[in-house]
C-alpha positions in Angstrom: 0.0 0.0 0.0 2.7 2.5 0.9 4.9 3.7 -1.9 6.3 6.7 -0.1 5.7 8.5 3.1 6.8 12.0 4.1 7.0 13.0 7.8 8.4 16.1 9.5 10.9 16.8 12.3 12.7 19.6 14.1 15.7 17.2 14.7 16.7 16.5 11.1 20.4 16.2 11.7 20.0 13.8 14.6 17.6 11.6 12.7 19.8 11.5 9.6 22.7 10.3 11.8 20.4 7.7 13.5 18.9 6.2 10.4 22.0 6.4 8.3 24.7 5.6 10.8 23.2 3.8 13.7 20.7 1.7 11.8 22.6 1.7 8.6 19.7 2.3 6.3 20.4 3.4 2.7 19.9 7.1 2.2 18.5 7.7 -1.3 18.4 11.5 -1.2 19.7 14.2 1.1 19.8 18.0 1.4 19.8 20.6 4.2 16.0 20.3 4.4 15.3 16.6 4.0 16.6 13.1 3.6 14.9 10.0 2.2 15.6 6.4 3.3 14.9 3.1 1.6 12.7 0.6 3.5 12.3 -2.3 1.2 9.6 -1.5 -1.4 8.8 1.8 0.4 10.6 5.1 1.0 10.4 7.3 4.0 11.3 11.0 3.8 12.0 13.3 6.8 11.5 17.0 6.1 12.7 19.9 8.3 10.1 21.4 10.5 10.2 24.2 13.1 7.7 22.4 15.2 8.2 19.2 17.1 6.3 16.2 15.8 5.6 12.6 16.7 4.7 9.6 14.7 4.4 5.8 15.0 5.3 3.6 12.0 6.0 -0.1 11.6 8.3 -2.0 9.3 7.5 -5.4 7.9 10.3 -8.0 8.4 10.3 -11.8 7.6 8.6 -13.9 10.2 11.5 -16.4 10.5 14.0 -13.6 11.2 12.3 -12.2 14.3 14.9 -13.4 16.8 17.8 -12.4 14.4 16.2 -9.0 14.0 15.9 -8.5 17.8 19.6 -9.3 18.3 20.5 -6.9 15.4 18.4 -4.1 17.0 19.7 -4.7 20.6 23.2 -4.0 19.3 22.0 -0.6 18.1 19.1 0.7 20.2 17.3 0.1 23.5 14.1 -1.8 23.0 10.9 -0.4 24.6 9.1 -2.5 27.2 5.5 -3.0 28.2 4.7 -4.9 31.4 8.4 -5.9 31.7 8.6 -7.6 28.3 10.3 -6.3 25.1 8.3 -8.2 22.5 4.7 -9.3 21.8 2.7 -11.7 19.6 -0.3 -10.4 17.9 -2.6 -13.3 17.2 -4.9 -11.2 15.1 -2.1 -10.5 12.6 -0.1 -13.7 13.2 2.9 -11.6 13.8 5.6 -10.9 16.4 6.8 -7.4 17.1 9.2 -5.3 19.1 9.5 -1.5 19.5 12.1 1.3 19.9 12.3 5.0 19.5 14.4 7.4 17.4 16.0 10.6 18.7 12.8 12.6 18.0 10.7 10.1 20.0 9.0 8.5 17.0 7.8 5.0 18.0 9.2 2.4 15.6 7.9 -1.1 15.4 9.5 -4.1 13.6 6.7 -6.5 12.9 7.4 -10.1 11.7 4.6 -11.7 9.8 4.8 -15.5 10.4 3.6 -16.3 6.9 6.6 -14.6 5.3 10.0 -16.2 5.3 13.4 -15.1 4.0 16.3 -17.5 4.2 19.3 -15.3 5.1 20.9 -13.5 8.0 19.1 -10.4 9.2 20.3 -7.0 7.7 18.8 -3.8 6.4 18.1 -5.8 3.3 15.6 -7.8 5.3 13.3 -4.8 5.7 10.3 -5.5 3.4 8.2 -2.4 3.4 6.4 0.1 5.6 3.7 -1.8 7.4 1.9 0.8 9.4 1.8 4.6 9.4 -0.1 6.6 12.0 -2.5 9.5 11.3 -3.3 11.3 14.5 -6.2 13.7 14.1 -9.1 15.1 16.2 -11.3 14.4 13.1 -11.0 10.6 13.3 -14.5 9.8 11.9 -14.2 12.3 9.1 -10.8 11.1 8.0 -11.9 7.5 8.4 -14.7 8.1 6.0 -12.4 9.7 3.5 -10.0 6.8 3.6 -12.8 4.3 3.1 -14.1 6.3 0.2 -10.9 5.6 -1.8 -11.1 1.9 -1.0 -9.1 1.5 2.2 -11.2 -0.8 4.3 -11.6 -0.7 8.1 -10.2 -3.7 9.8 -11.4 -5.2 13.1 -14.3 -2.8 13.7 -17.6 -2.4 12.0 -17.4 1.4 12.2 -14.7 4.0 12.9 -14.2 4.4 16.7 -13.4 8.1 17.3 -11.7 7.5 20.7 -9.9 4.3 19.8 -7.0 3.1 17.6 -8.4 2.2 14.1 -6.7 0.0 11.5 -7.5 0.8 7.9 -6.0 -1.5 5.3 -5.5 -5.2 4.8 -3.0 -8.1 4.9 0.2 -6.5 6.0 -0.2 -2.8 5.5 -2.4 -0.4 7.6 -3.0 3.2 8.3 -3.4 3.6 12.0 -6.0 6.3 12.6 -6.0 7.6 16.2 -7.2 10.6 18.2 -4.6 12.8 20.0 -3.4 12.0 23.5 -3.7 8.3 23.3 -0.6 6.4 24.5 1.3 4.4 22.0 1.7 0.8 23.0 5.2 -0.1 24.2 5.9 3.6 24.9 5.2 6.5 27.2 4.6 8.7 24.2 1.2 10.1 23.6 -0.2 10.5 20.0 0.1 14.0 18.6 -1.4 15.6 15.5 1.4 16.0 13.1 1.5 16.7 9.3 2.4 14.0 6.8 2.0 12.8 3.3 1.3 9.3 2.1 1.6 8.1 -1.5 0.0 4.8 -2.1 1.3 2.3 -4.7 -1.5 3.1 -7.1 -0.6 6.8 -7.0 -3.2 8.3 -4.7 -1.8 10.8 -2.3 -3.1 11.5 1.3 -2.0 14.8 2.7 -2.6 15.5 6.4 -2.3 19.1 7.6 -0.9 20.5 10.9 -4.5 20.5 12.2 -5.2 16.9 11.2 -7.4 17.7 8.2 -7.0 15.3 5.2 -6.8 16.0 1.5 -6.9 13.2 -1.0 -5.4 13.7 -4.4 
């Protein structure tokens, strides 16, 4: 679903060092105002912003590499914990996951789908795609209706729940639609309305403003 995603930060230099040097991801483009990294079949761009922002996003990895991925991550970052554990199995998605944060506080999840295998050691080449991208907005129902109108289905609920975390998408890619001030799982961070742009594989663009209003092009 995700071809490219653009998010914003007031800590561009620190994030470039983190993603490029600490995690070792491939930087495709860079300037004084942005940089773009490769995440499998997706790209993620960080753009300079004067305002602090906060996002959650997840990255798909092969299911059989989960333990290898954890060892790889522990050498580079501190894993987040929830109830004294640093990983979780989501039976609904048949996937294992762990979490950590970047220098801007963005909550990053590596999620290993058990139905996807890759027979190799774990490296940045094991990252398959962006799996989840958060949209935090006070207009949850309105944005949810817009997303459904372009064919992105709601998953797990019958209707959009304005005060809950909503999954929109299918299989292994989802937009997480959430109101402000909700705690991100495996983190002390609270969801914040922040601007972003999503380009879907088929070419549709979803633009979220500073206020959480959504425009679909």
